[in-house]
C-alpha positions in Angstrom: -113.2 202.1 125.9 -116.2 204.2 124.9 -115.7 206.5 127.9 -112.1 207.3 126.7 -113.3 208.0 123.2 -115.9 210.4 124.5 -113.3 212.3 126.6 -111.0 212.5 123.6 -113.8 214.0 121.4 -114.6 216.6 124.1 -110.9 217.6 124.4 -110.6 217.8 120.6 -113.7 220.0 120.4 -112.4 222.3 123.1 -109.0 222.6 121.4 -110.6 223.4 118.0 -113.0 225.9 119.4 -110.0 227.9 120.8 -108.2 228.2 117.4 -108.1 231.3 115.3 -110.0 231.2 111.9 -106.7 230.9 110.0 -105.4 228.0 112.3 -108.8 226.3 112.0 -108.5 226.4 108.2 -105.0 224.9 108.4 -106.3 222.1 110.6 -109.2 221.4 108.3 -106.8 221.3 105.3 -104.6 218.8 107.1 -107.5 216.6 108.1 -109.0 216.6 104.5 -108.7 213.3 102.8 -106.6 213.7 99.6 -108.0 212.3 96.4 -105.7 210.2 94.3 -104.1 212.2 91.4 -105.4 211.4 88.0 -104.0 211.5 84.5 -102.0 209.4 82.1 -98.2 208.8 82.1 -96.0 211.3 80.3 -98.4 214.2 81.1 -96.9 217.3 82.5 -98.9 220.4 83.6 -96.8 223.6 83.6 -97.9 226.4 85.9 -96.6 229.9 85.0 -97.8 233.4 84.4 -99.3 233.9 81.0 -96.8 236.5 79.9 -94.0 234.1 80.7 -95.6 231.2 78.8 -96.4 233.3 75.7 -92.7 234.2 75.3 -89.3 232.5 75.1 -89.9 230.5 78.3 -92.9 228.7 76.7 -90.8 228.0 73.6 -88.0 226.6 75.7 -90.3 224.2 77.5 -91.8 223.1 74.2 -88.4 222.6 72.6 -86.8 220.6 75.5 -89.7 218.9 77.2 -91.9 218.1 74.3 -89.0 217.0 72.0 -89.6 213.9 69.8 -89.4 210.5 71.6 -86.7 208.3 70.1 -87.3 206.5 67.8 -90.8 206.3 66.4 -92.1 206.2 62.8 -94.1 209.4 63.3 -93.0 212.1 65.7 -94.5 211.9 69.2 -93.4 214.1 72.1 -91.4 212.9 75.2 -94.1 214.6 77.3 -97.6 215.9 76.7 -97.5 219.5 77.9 -100.5 221.5 79.1 -100.3 225.0 80.6 -102.3 226.7 83.4 -101.8 230.1 85.0 -102.3 230.3 88.8 -105.6 231.9 88.1 -106.6 228.9 85.9 -105.6 226.6 88.7 -107.8 228.4 91.3 -110.9 228.4 89.0 -111.3 224.6 89.0 -110.3 222.4 91.9 -109.8 219.4 89.6 -106.9 221.1 88.0 -105.0 220.6 91.3 -105.5 216.9 91.2 -103.3 216.0 88.2 -100.3 213.7 88.5 -97.3 215.9 87.6 -96.6 219.6 87.7 -93.8 221.9 86.7 -94.2 225.3 88.4 -91.8 227.9 86.9 -91.3 231.4 88.4 -89.1 234.4 88.0 -88.3 235.3 91.6 -87.3 238.9 90.7 -91.0 239.6 90.1 -92.5 239.7 93.6 -95.9 240.6 92.3 -96.1 237.6 89.9 -99.0 235.3 90.9 -96.7 232.3 90.3 -93.9 233.7 92.4 -96.4 234.3 95.2 -97.6 230.7 94.9 -94.0 229.4 95.1 -93.3 231.5 98.2 -96.5 230.3 99.9 -95.8 226.6 99.2 -92.1 226.3 99.8 -92.0 228.7 102.7 -90.2 232.0 103.4 -86.8 230.5 104.3 -86.5 228.4 101.2 -87.8 231.3 99.0 -85.1 233.7 100.3 -82.5 231.0 99.9 -83.5 230.6 96.2 -83.3 234.4 95.7 -79.8 234.5 97.1 -78.2 231.2 95.9 -78.3 230.6 92.1 -77.5 226.9 92.7 -80.7 226.5 94.7 -83.1 226.6 91.8 -85.0 223.3 91.9 -87.4 221.9 94.6 -89.5 218.8 94.5 -92.5 218.0 96.7 -95.1 215.3 96.7 -98.8 214.9 97.4 -99.5 218.6 97.9 -103.0 218.6 96.5 -103.6 214.9 95.8 -102.0 211.5 96.6 -99.4 210.1 94.2 -98.7 213.6 92.9 -95.3 215.1 91.9 -94.7 218.9 91.9 -91.3 220.2 90.7 -90.5 223.9 91.2 -88.1 225.5 88.8 -87.1 229.1 89.4 -84.5 231.7 88.6 -83.6 235.1 89.8 -84.6 236.7 86.5 -86.2 235.5 83.3 -83.0 234.6 81.5 -81.6 232.6 84.4 -85.0 230.8 84.6 -84.7 229.8 81.0 -81.1 228.7 81.4 -82.1 226.6 84.5 -84.9 224.9 82.5 -82.4 223.9 79.8 -79.8 222.7 82.2 -82.2 220.7 84.4 -84.1 219.2 81.6 -82.7 215.7 81.9 -83.1 215.6 85.6 -86.7 216.9 85.5 -87.7 214.4 82.8 -86.0 211.6 84.9 -88.1 212.6 87.9 -91.3 212.5 85.9 -90.4 209.1 84.4 -89.6 207.7 87.9 -92.9 209.0 89.1 -94.7 207.2 86.2 -93.1 203.8 87.1 -95.8 202.8 89.5 -98.5 203.5 86.9 -96.5 201.6 84.3 -96.1 198.7 86.6 -99.9 198.6 87.3 -100.7 198.8 83.6 -98.2 196.2 82.3 -98.9 193.6 84.9 -102.6 194.2 85.3 -103.3 190.6 84.6 -100.4 189.2 86.7 -97.6 187.3 85.2 -96.9 184.2 83.0 -94.7 182.3 85.5 -94.5 179.2 83.2 -93.0 181.3 80.4 -90.7 183.1 82.8 -89.3 179.7 84.0 -88.8 178.5 80.4 -86.8 181.6 79.6 -84.7 181.2 82.7 -84.1 177.5 81.9 -83.0 178.3 78.3 -81.1 181.5 78.7 -80.2 181.8 82.4 -82.0 185.2 82.7 -85.0 186.3 84.7 -87.7 188.5 83.1 -91.1 189.4 84.4 -93.5 188.4 81.6 -97.1 189.6 81.6 -99.9 187.0 81.4 -101.0 187.6 77.8 -97.6 186.6 76.2 -97.2 183.3 74.4 -94.2 181.6 72.8 -94.2 181.9 69.0 -90.7 180.3 68.5 -88.7 178.4 71.0 -85.4 177.3 69.5 -82.5 176.5 71.9 -80.8 179.8 71.3 -83.8 181.9 70.1 -87.1 182.8 71.7 -89.8 184.9 70.1 -92.7 185.7 72.5 -95.8 187.7 71.5 -98.9 189.4 72.9 -101.6 190.0 70.4 -104.3 192.6 71.1 -107.0 194.4 69.0 -104.8 197.4 68.1 -101.3 196.3 68.8 -98.9 193.4 68.4 -96.2 193.2 71.2 -93.1 191.2 70.5 -89.9 190.2 72.3 -86.8 188.4 70.9 -84.3 186.7 73.1 -81.1 185.1 71.7 -77.6 184.3 72.8 -74.2 183.8 71.3 -70.7 183.2 72.6 -68.6 186.2 73.5 -65.4 186.2 71.5 -64.0 189.7 71.3 -65.0 193.4 72.1 -65.8 194.1 68.5 -69.1 192.2 69.0 -70.3 195.1 71.3 -70.9 197.4 68.3 -73.6 199.1 66.3 -72.8 196.9 63.3 -73.2 193.7 65.3 -76.5 194.7 66.9 -77.8 195.4 63.4 -76.5 192.1 62.1 -78.1 190.1 65.0 -81.4 191.9 64.7 -81.6 191.4 60.9 -80.8 187.7 61.3 -83.6 187.3 63.8 -85.9 189.3 61.4 -85.8 186.3 59.1 -88.3 184.6 61.6 -90.9 187.3 60.9 -92.8 187.4 57.6 -96.2 188.0 56.1 -98.3 186.3 53.5 -96.2 188.0 50.8 -93.5 185.9 49.2 -89.9 186.7 50.2 -91.1 189.0 53.0 -89.0 189.4 56.1 -88.2 191.9 58.8 -85.2 194.2 58.6 -84.0 197.4 60.1 -84.8 200.5 58.2 -82.0 203.0 58.9 -82.5 204.9 55.7 -85.7 206.8 56.5 -84.6 207.2 60.2 -81.2 206.5 61.7 -80.6 203.7 64.2 -79.4 205.3 67.5 -77.0 203.4 69.8 -75.4 204.1 73.2 -73.5 202.3 75.9 -75.6 201.5 78.9 -76.0 198.9 81.7 -78.6 196.1 82.2 -78.6 194.6 85.6 -75.2 196.2 86.2 -73.8 194.4 83.1 -72.1 196.3 80.2 -74.6 196.6 77.3 -75.3 198.4 74.1 -78.7 199.9 73.4 -80.2 200.4 70.0 -83.4 202.2 68.9 -84.8 202.5 65.5 -87.6 201.4 63.1 -88.1 198.1 61.4 -89.9 197.3 58.1 -91.1 194.2 56.3 -89.2 193.8 53.0 -91.5 193.5 50.0 -94.5 194.5 52.1 -96.0 197.5 53.8 -95.5 197.0 57.5 -93.2 198.7 60.1 -92.8 200.0 63.5 -90.3 200.9 66.3 -87.9 198.7 68.2 -85.5 198.8 71.1 -82.6 196.3 71.5 -80.1 195.5 74.2 -76.9 193.5 73.6 -75.7 192.5 77.0 -72.3 191.0 78.0 -72.8 188.3 80.6 -69.2 187.7 81.9 -70.2 184.8 84.2 -71.2 182.7 81.1 -68.8 184.4 78.7 -71.7 185.1 76.3 -73.8 187.8 74.8 -77.6 188.0 75.5 -79.6 189.9 72.9 -83.1 191.2 73.9 -85.3 193.1 71.6 -88.8 194.5 71.8 -90.8 195.7 68.8 -94.4 196.6 68.2 -96.8 196.8 65.3 -99.6 199.2 65.9 -100.8 200.7 62.6 -102.7 204.0 62.9 -102.0 204.2 66.7 -99.7 206.4 68.7 -96.8 204.2 69.8 -94.9 206.0 72.5 -96.8 204.6 75.5 -96.9 201.1 73.9 -93.1 201.2 73.6 -92.8 202.3 77.2 -94.9 199.3 78.3 -92.6 197.0 76.3 -89.4 198.7 77.7 -90.8 198.2 81.2 -90.7 194.4 80.6 -87.2 194.6 79.2 -86.0 196.6 82.1 -87.0 193.7 84.4 -84.1 191.6 83.0 -81.8 190.1 85.6 -78.7 188.0 84.9 -78.2 185.9 88.1 
């Protein structure tokens, strides 16, 4: 065995010694052990020339990619944006080890440092295809400079086309970044494993499966209503689960979601007399949309809650799901109380739990 290894090492040394300096650098690059990309979820690093960033393109990215996250008591962006030029990127190797990048280039400017970077990374053939085909304007690669890294290239054949592409592809690019963040979400939410006992109790009472993190406990466990909580130093995480018979399509409405949630809010109070939770759709509207949960028809609602006769509030997200097998409606709601804290990431942790719902 050792003899074969020695022979292999000799052959490898001979092969490497016969390489050109450029080829040697490519081999060394391929053999380099990649570091794991670092950074929090919802962080996007934009790479572009400074003159592009300081004009309408930068404004477009700020408007579409850092728009307010729905719905929070105080505005927080969908994504936290930072900007580097290619020169900035080259000055510090650590700037190449972040988790998510959006590289934007005007392909008509062949002297642009960002255009040169795009050409070097995606290759001559794809670069020429992008210059000729307006539909070929988005490329995604992974693990270029670090492991668990996402790089999205957005380009156009001139500046206006580039801006138009950024607007048009905005939902798709944000979806790619959110999908990339799911592994980090999973590791954060279920860091301390799962509460299998509570999961089984939910399944026994409601016939649904949910993955519940370890720190949650049951605050209320009526036959048709569960309230489970997780209390930490800076945040209170809460989930409601309830059920009711399905009688007619009018139940799948914005009005009914509000009625169900406000009725469950009666379970939540403070030390103040006559206090209870309710939806506050005066200061901010409650947004609803049709969606699917585990391939079942559902209504989603997002808004803010408040405690009547007291000074407490926060964001919530609700799902009213039609379960045709049982001919019933399942209502699942997550809400947090985190005074003085940014709430976007906390809500995403909670939504990740709600997204685990299965109706067998």
